[in-house]
C-alpha positions in Angstrom: 1.9 48.0 -3.7 2.9 45.4 -6.3 3.3 42.8 -3.6 -0.2 43.6 -2.3 -1.7 43.4 -5.7 0.0 40.1 -6.3 -1.3 38.7 -3.0 -4.8 39.9 -3.8 -4.6 38.3 -7.3 -3.5 34.9 -5.9 -6.2 35.1 -3.2 -8.9 35.8 -5.9 -7.6 32.9 -8.1 -7.7 30.5 -5.1 -11.2 31.7 -4.1 -12.4 31.3 -7.7 -11.0 27.8 -7.9 -12.5 26.8 -4.5 -15.9 28.2 -5.7 -15.7 26.2 -8.9 -14.7 23.0 -7.0 -17.6 23.4 -4.5 -20.0 24.1 -7.3 -18.9 21.0 -9.2 -19.2 18.8 -6.1 -22.6 20.2 -5.3 -23.8 19.6 -8.9 -22.5 16.0 -9.0 -23.9 15.2 -5.5 -27.3 16.5 -6.6 -27.5 14.3 -9.8 -28.7 10.8 -9.5 -26.2 8.1 -10.7 -26.8 7.0 -14.3 -26.6 3.4 -13.2 -27.2 1.5 -9.9 -23.6 0.6 -9.1 -24.3 -1.9 -6.3 -26.8 -3.8 -8.4 -24.4 -3.7 -11.4 -21.7 -5.1 -9.2 -23.9 -7.9 -7.7 -25.0 -8.9 -11.2 -21.4 -9.3 -12.5 -19.8 -10.6 -9.3 -19.9 -14.2 -10.6 -17.5 -13.4 -13.5 -15.1 -11.5 -11.3 -13.3 -14.6 -10.0 -13.9 -13.8 -6.4 -16.8 -13.7 -4.0 -16.1 -10.5 -2.1 -17.3 -7.2 -3.8 -14.4 -5.1 -2.6 -11.8 -7.5 -4.0 -13.8 -7.8 -7.2 -13.6 -4.0 -7.7 -10.0 -3.6 -6.7 -8.5 -6.5 -8.6 -10.9 -6.8 -11.6 -13.4 -4.1 -12.4 -11.3 -1.2 -11.3 -7.8 -2.8 -11.4 -6.4 0.3 -13.2 -6.6 2.2 -9.9 -5.0 -0.6 -7.9 -2.1 -0.9 -10.4 -1.4 2.8 -10.2 -1.6 2.8 -6.4 1.0 0.1 -6.3 3.1 2.1 -8.7 2.9 5.1 -6.3 3.9 2.9 -3.3 6.9 1.6 -5.2 8.0 5.1 -6.1 7.5 6.2 -2.5 9.6 3.2 -1.3 12.4 4.0 -3.7 12.4 7.7 -2.7 12.4 6.8 1.0 15.4 4.5 0.6 17.3 7.0 -1.5 17.0 9.6 1.3 18.0 7.1 4.0 20.7 8.3 6.4 22.5 5.0 6.4 23.4 3.2 3.2 22.7 -0.2 4.7 19.3 0.6 6.2 20.6 -1.1 9.3 20.7 1.8 11.7 21.7 0.5 15.2 19.7 3.4 16.8 16.5 1.6 15.7 17.3 -1.4 17.9 16.5 -2.0 21.5 17.6 -4.3 24.2 14.3 -4.5 25.9 13.9 -8.1 27.3 10.1 -7.7 27.3 10.1 -7.1 23.5 12.2 -10.2 23.0 9.7 -12.2 24.9 6.8 -10.8 23.0 8.5 -11.5 19.7 8.5 -15.2 20.3 4.7 -15.1 20.8 3.6 -12.4 18.4 5.8 -12.9 15.3 4.4 -16.4 14.5 0.8 -15.3 15.2 1.2 -12.2 13.0 2.6 -14.3 10.1 -0.4 -16.6 10.4 -2.7 -13.6 10.5 -1.1 -12.1 7.4 -1.6 -15.3 5.5 -5.2 -15.6 6.7 -6.0 -12.0 5.6 -4.5 -12.7 2.2 -6.5 -15.9 1.6 -9.7 -14.5 3.1 -9.7 -11.6 0.7 -11.4 -13.6 -2.0 -14.7 -14.0 -0.1 -14.6 -11.8 3.0 -12.8 -8.6 4.2 -9.1 -8.9 3.8 -6.6 -9.0 0.9 -3.1 -7.8 -0.1 -3.2 -4.4 1.5 -4.3 -5.6 4.9 -2.0 -8.7 4.8 0.9 -6.5 3.7 0.4 -4.1 6.5 0.4 -6.9 9.1 3.5 -8.4 7.5 5.2 -5.1 7.6 4.3 -4.7 11.3 5.8 -8.1 11.9 9.0 -6.8 10.3 9.0 -3.7 12.4 8.7 -5.7 15.5 11.6 -7.9 14.5 13.6 -4.9 13.4 13.1 -3.2 16.8 14.3 -6.3 18.5 17.5 -6.3 16.6 16.8 -9.2 14.2 19.2 -9.0 11.2 17.4 -8.4 8.0 19.8 -8.9 5.2 17.1 -8.4 2.5 16.9 -4.8 3.5 20.4 -4.1 2.4 20.6 -2.4 -1.1 20.9 -5.2 -3.6 18.9 -7.7 -5.6 16.6 -8.8 -2.8 15.5 -5.3 -1.9 14.9 -4.3 -5.6 13.0 -7.5 -6.3 10.9 -7.2 -3.2 9.9 -3.6 -4.0 9.1 -4.1 -7.6 7.8 -7.7 -7.7 4.1 -6.9 -7.1 3.9 -4.1 -9.6 5.9 -6.1 -12.2 3.7 -9.2 -12.0 0.5 -7.0 -12.1 1.8 -5.2 -15.1 2.9 -8.4 -16.9 -0.6 -9.9 -16.5 -2.1 -6.7 -17.9 0.3 -6.7 -20.9 -0.1 -10.4 -21.5 -3.9 -10.0 -21.7 -3.6 -7.1 -24.1 -1.2 -9.1 -26.3 -3.5 -12.1 -26.3 -6.3 -9.9 -27.8 -8.2 -9.0 -24.7 -8.5 -5.7 -23.1 -5.7 -4.4 -20.9 -6.0 -6.1 -17.5 -8.7 -8.4 -18.7 -8.1 -11.9 -17.2 -8.5 -14.9 -19.5 -11.6 -17.0 -18.8 -11.1 -19.8 -16.4 -7.9 -18.2 -14.9 -9.4 -15.2 -13.2 -9.3 -16.4 -9.6 -5.8 -18.0 -10.1 -4.3 -14.8 -11.4 -6.0 -12.7 -8.8 -4.5 -14.9 -6.0 -1.1 -14.8 -7.6 -1.3 -11.0 -8.0 -2.5 -10.5 -4.4 0.3 -12.8 -3.1 3.1 -10.9 -4.7 1.4 -7.6 -3.8 1.4 -8.6 -0.2 5.2 -9.1 -0.2 5.8 -5.8 -2.1 3.5 -3.8 0.1 5.1 -5.2 3.2 8.6 -4.5 1.8 7.7 -0.9 0.9 6.3 -0.1 4.3 9.1 -1.8 6.1 11.7 0.0 4.0 10.1 3.3 4.7 10.2 2.6 8.4 13.8 1.6 8.6 14.9 4.4 6.3 13.1 7.1 8.3 15.4 9.5 10.3 15.7 8.7 14.0 14.4 11.3 16.4 17.2 12.0 18.8 15.0 13.9 21.3 14.8 12.2 24.6 11.4 11.7 26.3 11.0 13.9 29.4 11.3 12.2 32.7 8.1 11.5 34.7 7.1 14.6 36.7 9.4 17.0 34.9 8.0 19.9 32.9 8.1 19.6 29.1 
């Protein structure tokens, strides 16, 4: 009886919370925005330091969100590494001797590195930026890792720690420096906005790639074998 009442109480609380959430979303969706955000963004795009509105929002007007997102990624990377099965993050089971993969590496790795650099640079005035470039760079590392390329920087040590924390640290230092200089937190000094954004995006690209790659190589290996063709699963 007590267990039934407890279950009923939890269900009622969840139902009430869901109802309040739905009502809040319905109310917010029905209200018109107090300001025209697209117009406000276009009017202030010139002082953002970049020409693409998405980059302007992520690295200038709403840089708090981006800073916190990078912090969450760093924490996820550290947590993943701490739970890795192998202390060196160099599990031989992640390697393959596929000759086709070796051949593809010679063609794809240089192209992917160039693509990552292009996406990073293009983010100032067209779609791209640190997150896209970091994902491509991490995919390049995954391809190299599967091919058995040694990656000494993935071993626990200074290089790994520096790679994981570099982007967040530089981002935070710029924010603190602007506050110490008398401006608002994360307010870029006039005339240095684009330079600082490019620097931040560059180090964020390396850190994002390092986090994603570290999460890949620290993930447990699935020992289950694929069923043979024609056999029942």
